[in-house]
C-alpha positions as CSV (number, residue, x, y, z in Angstrom):
1,M,-26.7,-18.4,21.0
2,F,-24.9,-22.1,21.1
3,Q,-27.9,-23.9,20.4
4,L,-28.5,-22.2,17.8
5,F,-25.6,-22.5,16.3
6,A,-25.0,-26.3,17.5
7,K,-28.5,-26.7,15.7
8,S,-27.4,-25.1,12.2
9,A,-24.3,-26.8,12.5
10,L,-25.8,-30.6,12.8
11,S,-28.0,-29.7,9.9
12,V,-25.0,-28.7,7.8
13,F,-23.3,-31.8,9.2
14,F,-26.4,-34.1,7.8
15,A,-26.5,-32.3,4.6
16,L,-23.0,-33.2,3.9
17,G,-23.7,-37.0,4.2
18,G,-23.5,-37.4,8.0
19,K,-25.7,-40.4,9.5
20,S,-29.0,-39.6,11.3
21,S,-29.9,-42.7,13.2
22,A,-32.1,-42.9,16.7
23,M,-28.7,-43.5,18.7
24,E,-26.9,-40.5,16.6
25,A,-29.8,-38.2,17.4
26,H,-28.6,-37.8,20.7
27,R,-25.1,-36.8,19.6
28,T,-24.5,-32.9,19.7
29,I,-21.8,-30.9,17.6
30,L,-19.5,-31.3,20.8
31,D,-19.2,-35.3,19.7
32,L,-18.1,-34.5,16.2
33,P,-14.6,-35.2,15.1
34,L,-12.4,-32.2,14.0
35,E,-12.4,-33.3,10.4
36,V,-16.2,-32.5,10.4
37,L,-16.2,-29.7,12.6
38,D,-13.7,-28.4,9.9
39,L,-16.4,-28.9,7.1
40,I,-19.2,-27.1,9.6
41,F,-16.9,-24.0,9.9
42,H,-16.2,-23.9,6.2
43,Q,-19.9,-23.7,5.7
44,L,-19.8,-20.5,7.7
45,R,-18.9,-17.9,5.3
46,K,-18.3,-14.7,7.4
47,H,-15.5,-14.7,10.0
48,H,-17.4,-13.3,12.7
49,E,-19.9,-16.3,12.3
50,K,-16.9,-18.5,13.0
51,L,-15.7,-16.5,16.1
52,N,-19.1,-16.7,17.5
53,L,-19.1,-20.6,17.0
54,A,-15.8,-20.6,18.3
55,L,-16.9,-18.8,21.5
56,A,-19.6,-20.9,22.4
57,H,-17.7,-23.9,23.4
58,P,-13.8,-25.0,24.1
59,V,-14.5,-28.0,22.0
60,L,-15.6,-25.6,19.1
61,E,-12.9,-23.3,19.8
62,E,-10.3,-26.6,19.1
63,G,-12.3,-27.0,15.8
64,F,-12.0,-23.6,14.7
65,A,-7.9,-24.0,15.5
66,F,-7.9,-26.8,13.2
67,H,-9.9,-25.2,10.6
68,S,-7.7,-22.2,10.9
69,R,-4.5,-24.1,10.9
70,H,-3.4,-22.5,7.5
71,L,-5.4,-19.6,7.6
72,F,-5.0,-16.2,9.1
73,E,-1.5,-15.4,7.8
74,E,-2.8,-11.7,7.3
75,I,-5.3,-10.3,9.6
76,R,-7.2,-7.1,8.8
77,P,-10.4,-6.8,11.3
78,W,-13.5,-7.0,9.4
79,D,-15.4,-5.8,12.0
80,S,-14.9,-4.2,16.0
81,L,-14.0,-7.2,17.3
82,S,-14.4,-7.6,20.8
83,L,-11.3,-8.3,23.2
84,E,-13.1,-12.0,23.6
85,S,-13.0,-12.4,20.1
86,W,-9.2,-11.2,19.4
87,A,-8.4,-13.8,22.3
88,I,-9.9,-16.6,20.5
89,L,-8.4,-15.8,17.3
90,L,-5.0,-14.8,18.2
91,K,-5.2,-17.9,20.6
92,C,-5.9,-20.3,17.6
93,C,-4.1,-18.8,14.6
94,G,-1.4,-16.4,16.3
95,G,1.3,-18.7,15.0
96,N,0.4,-18.0,11.4
97,V,0.1,-14.4,11.5
98,K,2.7,-12.3,9.7
99,S,1.1,-9.4,9.0
100,L,-1.8,-8.1,11.6
101,T,-4.0,-4.5,11.3
102,T,-5.6,-3.8,15.0
103,S,-8.8,-2.0,15.2
104,M,-9.5,1.8,14.3
105,K,-8.9,2.5,18.1
106,W,-5.7,1.2,19.7
107,D,-6.6,-1.3,22.5
108,P,-3.3,-2.5,24.8
109,E,-5.2,-5.5,25.9
110,V,-5.0,-6.7,22.3
111,G,-1.4,-5.7,22.1
112,K,-0.6,-8.0,24.8
113,L,-2.6,-10.8,22.9
114,I,-0.5,-9.9,19.9
115,A,2.8,-9.9,21.6
116,E,2.0,-13.5,23.5
117,H,0.4,-15.0,20.5
118,C,2.0,-13.9,17.4
119,P,5.7,-15.0,17.4
120,Y,6.2,-14.6,13.5
121,L,4.6,-11.6,13.3
122,E,6.7,-9.2,10.6
123,S,4.1,-6.2,9.8
124,L,2.1,-4.3,11.8
125,C,-0.9,-1.5,11.1
126,C,-2.2,0.2,14.6
127,Y,-3.8,3.0,15.2
128,V,-3.0,5.5,18.5
129,K,-6.1,5.6,20.7
130,D,-5.4,8.6,22.5
131,N,-2.7,11.3,23.3
132,N,-2.2,10.2,27.1
133,D,-1.5,6.7,26.2
134,Q,1.8,5.2,26.4
135,S,1.1,1.7,26.0
136,I,1.8,1.4,22.1
137,Q,5.6,2.4,23.0
138,T,5.4,-0.6,25.9
139,F,3.8,-3.0,22.9
140,L,6.3,-2.2,20.1
141,F,9.3,-2.8,22.7
142,R,7.9,-6.3,23.2
143,I,7.6,-7.3,19.7
144,K,10.8,-5.1,18.4
145,D,12.9,-8.1,17.5
146,R,9.9,-9.3,15.0
147,L,8.7,-6.3,13.0
148,K,10.1,-5.3,9.7
149,S,7.0,-3.3,8.2
150,V,4.9,-0.7,10.5
151,E,2.3,1.4,9.2
152,I,1.2,4.2,12.6
153,H,-1.8,6.3,12.4
154,I,-1.5,9.3,15.0
155,P,-4.0,12.1,15.0
156,Y,-2.7,14.1,17.8
157,K,0.3,16.7,17.2
158,S,1.3,16.2,21.3
159,Y,1.7,12.2,21.2
160,P,4.7,11.1,22.6
161,S,7.2,10.2,20.1
162,I,6.8,6.8,18.1
163,I,9.7,7.3,16.0
164,C,12.2,7.1,19.0
165,S,10.5,3.6,19.9
166,L,10.9,2.6,16.7
167,L,14.6,3.2,16.6
168,K,14.8,0.1,18.9
169,V,13.3,-1.8,16.0
170,P,16.3,-3.4,14.7
171,N,14.8,-4.8,11.5
172,L,12.2,-2.2,10.3
173,R,12.8,-1.6,6.7
174,K,9.3,-0.1,5.7
175,L,7.4,2.6,7.4
176,T,4.1,4.4,7.0
177,Y,3.6,7.1,9.0
178,V,0.4,9.3,9.0
179,S,0.4,12.1,11.0
180,C,-0.3,15.9,11.4
181,D,2.6,16.1,13.8
182,G,4.9,18.5,11.7
183,A,8.1,18.2,14.2
184,E,8.5,14.6,14.8
185,V,8.2,13.6,11.4
186,Y,12.0,15.0,11.0
187,D,12.9,12.0,13.6
188,I,12.4,9.5,10.6
189,K,15.7,10.6,9.5
190,K,17.4,8.5,12.2
191,L,15.8,4.9,10.8
192,V,18.8,5.1,8.8
193,K,18.0,1.3,7.5
194,L,14.7,2.0,6.1
195,E,14.4,1.1,2.6
196,E,10.7,2.0,2.1
197,L,8.8,5.4,3.6
198,T,5.3,6.6,3.2
199,I,4.3,10.2,4.8
200,N,0.9,11.4,5.0
201,T,0.2,14.6,6.9
202,R,-3.6,13.8,6.5
203,M,-3.9,17.5,5.8
204,R,-5.4,18.1,2.6
205,L,-4.4,22.0,2.3
206,W,-1.1,21.1,2.8
207,H,-0.6,23.1,6.6
208,Y,2.8,21.8,7.1
209,C,5.6,22.6,4.7
210,I,8.1,19.8,5.3
211,N,11.9,19.7,4.0
212,I,11.3,16.0,2.6
213,P,15.5,16.1,1.6
214,Q,16.1,16.4,5.0
215,I,14.3,13.1,6.5
216,C,15.7,11.5,3.6
217,T,18.8,12.0,2.4
218,P,20.4,10.2,5.6
219,L,18.6,7.2,4.6
220,K,20.6,6.0,2.1
221,N,19.0,2.6,1.6
222,L,15.9,4.4,0.9
223,R,14.5,2.8,-2.5
224,T,10.5,3.7,-2.5
225,L,9.4,7.0,-1.6
226,H,5.6,8.0,-0.9
227,L,4.5,11.2,-0.3
228,I,0.8,12.3,0.6
229,N,-0.8,15.5,1.6
230,V,2.8,17.0,1.7
231,D,3.8,20.6,1.0
232,F,7.4,19.5,-0.7
233,R,9.5,22.3,-0.1
234,P,13.0,21.9,0.1
235,E,15.6,24.3,1.5
236,G,18.9,24.9,-0.6
237,N,19.7,23.9,-4.2
238,M,19.1,20.3,-4.5
239,S,21.5,20.0,-7.4
240,S,23.8,18.6,-4.9
241,T,21.9,16.5,-3.1
242,T,21.5,12.8,-3.9
243,W,19.3,9.8,-3.0
244,P,21.5,7.3,-4.1
245,S,19.2,4.2,-3.9
246,L,15.8,5.6,-4.9
247,E,14.3,3.6,-7.5
248,E,10.5,4.6,-6.7
249,L,8.9,8.4,-6.0
250,H,4.9,8.5,-5.6
251,I,3.6,12.2,-5.2
252,K,0.1,12.4,-4.4
253,D,-2.2,15.3,-3.4
254,C,0.7,17.2,-2.7
255,K,1.7,20.9,-3.0
256,I,5.2,21.1,-5.2
257,S,7.3,24.1,-4.1
258,G,10.7,23.4,-4.8
259,E,13.3,21.1,-6.7
260,F,13.7,17.3,-6.4
261,P,17.1,16.0,-5.6
262,Q,19.0,13.9,-7.7
263,C,18.2,10.1,-8.0
264,P,20.8,8.1,-10.3
265,R,18.4,5.2,-10.0
266,I,15.0,6.2,-10.3
267,K,13.0,4.0,-12.4
268,V,9.4,4.8,-11.7
269,F,7.9,8.5,-10.8
270,L,4.3,9.1,-10.1
271,I,2.7,12.5,-9.5
272,S,-1.2,12.8,-9.2
273,R,-3.3,15.4,-7.9
274,C,-0.5,18.0,-6.9
275,R,-0.5,21.8,-7.3
276,S,2.3,23.0,-8.7
277,H,3.6,26.4,-10.2
278,W,7.1,25.0,-10.8
279,D,6.2,23.0,-14.3
280,E,10.0,23.5,-15.1
281,V,10.8,21.7,-12.0
282,I,9.0,18.2,-13.1
283,Q,10.6,18.8,-16.5
284,K,13.9,19.6,-15.4
285,F,13.8,16.0,-13.1
286,L,12.5,14.3,-16.0
287,T,14.9,15.5,-18.3
288,R,17.9,14.8,-15.8
289,H,16.7,11.3,-15.0
290,A,15.5,10.0,-18.5
291,N,18.3,7.5,-19.1
292,T,16.7,5.2,-16.1
293,L,12.7,6.2,-15.9
294,V,10.7,3.1,-17.0
295,R,7.4,3.9,-15.9
296,L,6.1,7.3,-15.8
297,E,2.8,8.9,-14.4
298,L,1.7,12.8,-14.7
299,N,-1.8,13.3,-13.4
300,C,-1.6,17.2,-12.1
301,N,-4.2,19.9,-12.6
302,R,-2.5,20.6,-15.6
303,Q,-0.2,18.8,-18.1
304,P,3.5,19.5,-16.8
305,I,5.0,18.9,-20.3
306,T,3.9,19.9,-23.9
307,D,3.5,17.5,-26.8
308,D,6.9,18.6,-28.0
309,Q,8.8,18.1,-24.9
310,F,7.1,14.4,-24.7
311,L,8.7,13.5,-28.0
312,A,12.0,14.7,-26.8
313,L,11.8,12.8,-23.6
314,M,10.8,9.8,-25.4
315,R,13.8,10.2,-27.6
316,S,16.4,10.1,-24.6
317,A,14.2,7.8,-22.3
318,R,14.7,4.6,-24.4
319,N,14.0,2.5,-21.1
320,L,10.3,4.1,-20.6
321,N,7.7,1.7,-21.5
322,Y,4.8,3.1,-19.8
323,F,3.5,7.0,-19.8
324,N,0.1,7.8,-17.7
325,C,-0.9,11.4,-18.4
326,G,-4.4,13.5,-18.9
327,L,-2.8,14.8,-22.3
328,E,-5.6,17.5,-22.2
329,H,-5.4,19.6,-25.7
330,S,-2.7,17.0,-26.8
331,K,-1.6,16.8,-30.5
332,L,-1.0,13.1,-30.4
333,E,-4.1,12.4,-32.2
334,R,-2.8,14.4,-35.2
335,E,-1.1,12.1,-37.8
336,P,2.1,14.1,-37.8
337,Y,2.8,13.7,-34.0
338,L,1.7,10.0,-33.8
339,R,4.0,9.1,-37.0
340,S,6.7,10.8,-34.9
341,F,5.7,9.0,-31.7
342,L,5.7,5.5,-33.7
343,A,9.1,6.4,-35.0
344,I,10.8,6.7,-31.7
345,L,9.4,3.5,-30.6
346,R,10.5,1.9,-33.6
347,D,14.1,3.6,-32.6
348,N,13.6,2.3,-29.2
349,E,13.3,-1.2,-30.0
350,F,9.6,-1.8,-28.9
351,S,7.9,-4.8,-30.6
352,S,4.2,-6.1,-30.9
353,E,5.0,-8.5,-28.3
354,R,6.4,-5.4,-26.1
355,P,4.5,-2.5,-27.2
356,F,4.8,1.0,-25.3
357,E,1.9,1.3,-22.8
358,L,-0.2,4.7,-23.3
359,V,-2.7,5.4,-20.7
360,S,-4.8,8.3,-20.2
361,Y,-8.5,9.2,-18.9
362,N,-8.8,11.4,-22.0
363,R,-11.1,9.2,-24.1
364,N,-11.6,11.2,-27.0
365,L,-7.9,11.7,-27.3
366,I,-7.4,7.5,-26.9
367,K,-10.5,6.9,-29.4
368,N,-9.2,9.3,-31.9
369,M,-5.5,7.8,-31.9
370,R,-7.0,4.3,-31.9
371,L,-8.9,5.2,-35.4
372,L,-5.8,6.9,-37.0
373,L,-3.3,4.3,-35.8
374,P,-4.4,1.5,-38.8
375,Q,-3.4,4.3,-41.0
376,I,0.4,4.7,-39.9
377,P,3.5,2.0,-40.2
378,N,4.5,0.7,-36.7
379,S,1.4,1.0,-35.1
380,Q,1.8,-2.5,-33.6
381,L,4.4,-0.8,-31.5
382,L,1.6,1.1,-29.5
383,S,-0.6,0.0,-26.8
384,L,-3.7,2.4,-25.7
385,K,-5.6,2.5,-23.1
386,I,-8.1,4.6,-21.5
387,E,-8.3,4.7,-17.3
388,R,-11.5,4.9,-15.4
389,R,-11.5,7.8,-13.1
């Protein structure tokens, strides 16, 4: 393999303008200066090709290190890397790495390499290998002072607690927790410094009812919350519960079985592909938080608000500048409703330089509105877009 890469690399060198005399014909790729090796590595488009060349000889490893001196701030495995490839990659580039995703199966030996060669690592995504392996806890302890963001995927219910290990990470601000364990998820409430949290149960049939307010209410610094594949089922009266710092709430592929807490700073509210028989819950939340909302996306199995409720919301939500909704059977394509909508946009001080964005996958609705807009005053205040599904 080395001879193949050497021959190919020398061809690249001469193609780039290298001299080819009788004396120089006896030279090999190992005699080339780092600057030329850099050009050769640059010609190899695929990362695994670069690694294979670097593995061929220590001189080429040095050339790879020179070539990669400003690269690999973020590493996401492009293939199933061998331990040897990980060793070369992290030895040469570990000092640049700030964000790293391990392979789909956790390897404790890779963990040792990361701990040794990545002193500036801030963001980590890893996948647990089996439910008897506790090496990941040891690994997290070794790098605990570096981490600010962790994404962990756990396919087992009985895996030893990861959250307990994360409690020892002093600067952890962002957590993505992908697990089907309905019990350990409640330990997240102990991570009181979290600012961004994602909970994904991996179960599309919502097998786990989770009392999300019990987890999130103690997290006073939480600004962004993503819920995926969760049965949102709070207990008790939510009107007295507050998430004081929350600015973004994203809910996807969930079942909504209860009210949301008060979110006095909420700016972004997104519900996508959710199942809910509590339309009044969504309506109540929107009405209660109209003053702060800036971006709103409602793409449920059925439209949770009517056209009249939408116009009423627009009258009170003066900061709202983006709305994405299916708008099935909407009356906004009728002139009276569209006139009322544009009048509200005028009162809310939108302009041609800063129009309101209305997005829908209902192509017929958007097309009909576009045909009607030129006939109505203030049409420049509205920007219409079709979302591809």
